[in-house]
N, C-alpha and C positions, 0 to 999 in steps of 0.2 A: 423480846423488843417490845416496848409499849407503843401504843399508838401515836403518842407524841413523838417518841425516839423515831419511829418510822417515818413520820411526816418530816421531821427535822433531816433525817438523812436524805430522803427524797428530794427535798428542796436544795440540798447541797450538790446536786448532780445537775450540771448545767443543761443537758439533754432533756431534763424533765420541766423545765421552765414554763412551757405551754401547758403541760397537764396541771401543773400546780395552780396556774391562772385559771384554766378552765373549771377545775374543781373548788374555786374559791378558798384556796389553802395558803394563799400568800401570807407572808409574816405581818404585813400592814393589815391589821383586822379592819380598821374603818375602810380602807379601800375595798376589801372584800364585800362590806355591806353597801357601800356606794354603788359597786357593780351588780350584786344580787337584786337589790332592790329596784333597780331599774330594768332588769333582765325580762326577756320575753317569757322565761319560765316562771318567774315570780308573778307577773302581771296576769298570766293564764290561770295560775293557781288561785290567785284571789277570785278570777271570774268565776270559776269552778265552785268556790264557796259561796259567793254572791248567788249564783245559780240557784242554789238550794236553800239559803239562808236569808236572802234578801240583802240589799246593800246597806248593812248595819256596821257601824263602827264599834259598837259595844259588845260584840261577840267576845266570849272567852274561849281561847285557843289553848290546847295542851301540845306543845311541840315536842314530840318524843324523840329522844336521841338527838338533842338540838345541836350537839357538836361545838363549833365555835360560834354559833349564835346568829348566822347569816339569816335565817327564816325568823327566828324569835325577834331579832331587833327590827327587821323589815316590817313585821307584822306590827310591832309596837309603834314604830314611827308613823304607821297608817292609824294609829288610834286604837288599835285593838288591845284587850286585855289579855296578856300572854303569860303562860307557865311554862318555863323551859325545863325540861326533864333530862339531865345529863349526869350520868355517873362519873365520868372522868374528870378529875379536878384541874387538869391542865390548864395553864394560863394562855396557851396558843391554840388548842384545838379541843377545849373543854369548858366545864363551868367557869373557870377562872377567866378564860377568854370573854365570856358572856358577861360577867361582872364588870371587867374594864369597859365593855362596850356600853353596858347600862349607865356606868358612871359618865363615859364620855359624852353620850347623849342626853345625859340628865334624865333618864326615864323613870318614872313612878309605877308604870303600868306593866312592870315584868317582874316575876317572880322566879327565883331559881331553885330547884329541887334536885339534890343528888341522890339519885335512886335509879333502879333498874325498871323497864317496861312490865317485866313479869310479875312485879309485886309492887303495885302503885299505891303510894300513900295518901289517897284521896277517896271521898266518899262516892256512893253510886250517884249515877245521873249528875255530874258536876259540871260538865264542859259542852259547849255548844259545838265546837269542832275539835276533833283529835287529828292532829296532822303529824305526819312522819316522812321526812325526805331521806331516801336511801337508807332505811332502818329496818324494815320488816323482814328482809333476807338474813339479817344478822340474829333472828330469834333462835333460841336454841330449842324451845318447844313452840313452834308455830302456832298451833290451835290455842295453846294456853295463853300466849302472848297476845293474840288478837281478842281472846275472850275478855282478858283483863282491860284491854283498851275500850273494848264496848261496854264494859260495866261502869266506866266513868263518863261515857258519853250520855247526854240526855236524850230522851225520847224525841224524835225527828233530827237530832243532831247529824252532822256530817263527819264521816271518817273519810279522810283523804290520804292515801299513802302513795307517794311518788317514786319513780325511777328505782325500782326494784329489779333486781337481776333475775332473768327466767332462764332456764334451760328445759330441753325436752326429755332428756335422759341422762343416766349416770356418766355416759362418754362425753356429752356435752359439758357436764359439770366439770369433769375432769380436766378437759380442755381449758374451760374457763378459768378455773383456779390456777392453772398452769401459766396462763397468759396474763393473770391480774398483776399488776405492777407492785401491790403492796402485799400480796398473799406471802411471798416468800420472805417478806420483812417482819410481819407480825401475826400472820396465820389467821386472821379474823374474818375473811371473806366466806360467803355462801351464795347459794342460789336455790330457788324451787322452781316447779312447774307452774304454768297459769292454773292448773287444776288444783294443785296444791294450795296456793294463794286462796283461790275462789272457796274451796272448801272450808278453810279455816274461817273466812270472813262470814259464810252462811251458817256455819256451826255456832258462831257468836251471837247470832240472832240478828245479823245486819243483812240489809238487802242491797245487793249491788246495783248501783244505778249505771255505772261506766266501767268499762275495762279500756283503758287507752293504750292502744298498740303503738310499738315503737316509732312507725312512720307517721302515725295519726296526730300526735300532740307535740307541740314545741317543749312541753313540759318534759318529754322523753329525750329529744335529741338536742336541745339546747346544751351548749351553745353554738353547737353546728347548726347550719342553716342550709337547706338544699338549694334554695335560690341563690345565695351567695357563692355556694360551691359550683353551681351551674355557671354563674357569671365568670369565676375564676377559670373555669374550664374554657369558655369562650375566648378569654384572653390568650390563654395557652394554646388554643387551637387556631388563633387568628392567622392567616383569613378565613380558615375552614370553618369558623363558628357561623358562618352563614348556612351551612349545610345543616339544616335543622334536625335530620335524622340522627346525627352524631349526638347532639345534645339531649336528645329524647332517649336514646339508648342508654346514655350516661345516667340520666335520671332515674329511669326503670332499673338500671343495675344496682344503684345506691340504695333505692327503696326496698329492692329485693333482699340486698344483703342486711339491711336494718332489721328484717323479720326472721333472719336465720342466725345471726351472729350468736354464739354461745355466750350468755351473760346478758343478751339484749334487754332493754329498759322498758318496764311496763308500769303504769300507773293505775291506781284503782279508788273509785269513789263509791261510797256506800251510805247508806241511810239507816238510821235505828228507828 
């Protein structure tokens, strides 16, 4: 089953509607953009870029594994020049979808390239930012993949890869793959340890500026929000919500779980 077929099948199951929404995989492509571009995850991602590159609108961003274009189009709408790299030609979850959105928003600052990250058709030192959302864990050769991304990044440029799945050992990896809702449909999921990601980034000649832990940044835990979850808990416990230790224990439990779940999400920021 292809990735497009997997997503279409997943969408057809009513019980998956919230997961489809949370993953920005709704059939309405424009709605996905509207939601992602105003999300806390996207806003904080931009803040990380600005933190290292200054608040410039003329930055050239390479969006690796751009998928249905939620980040590519959001960056472009903010004035950035964006090159979307996406090998899947699908009209719903691949480069076809990005072309539809480019036309819908009448964007001249988006280029779409159908290629794989392991062999980039770009010259050295070409981009101010190399960005990947939930893509690094799909690499077949992690070291080679990151080395190629670093090659096309300008000196002083920012490498930011977000929401990559992390496991501590093979047992956790097996558990994660067993539980992942898309793994049985198309078999394309994977996960690495923090040490493996960090090693690949360092070997590529990049300096890691930040490793964002699952509970540390909204980039990782969006669209879920611990404060909103706490408010919901208060409602359910009413009138027990006045007992502060109960709410505190809940928050501590959730934060601890975020750090231990197989396949938990990490993000990395590095400089060339």
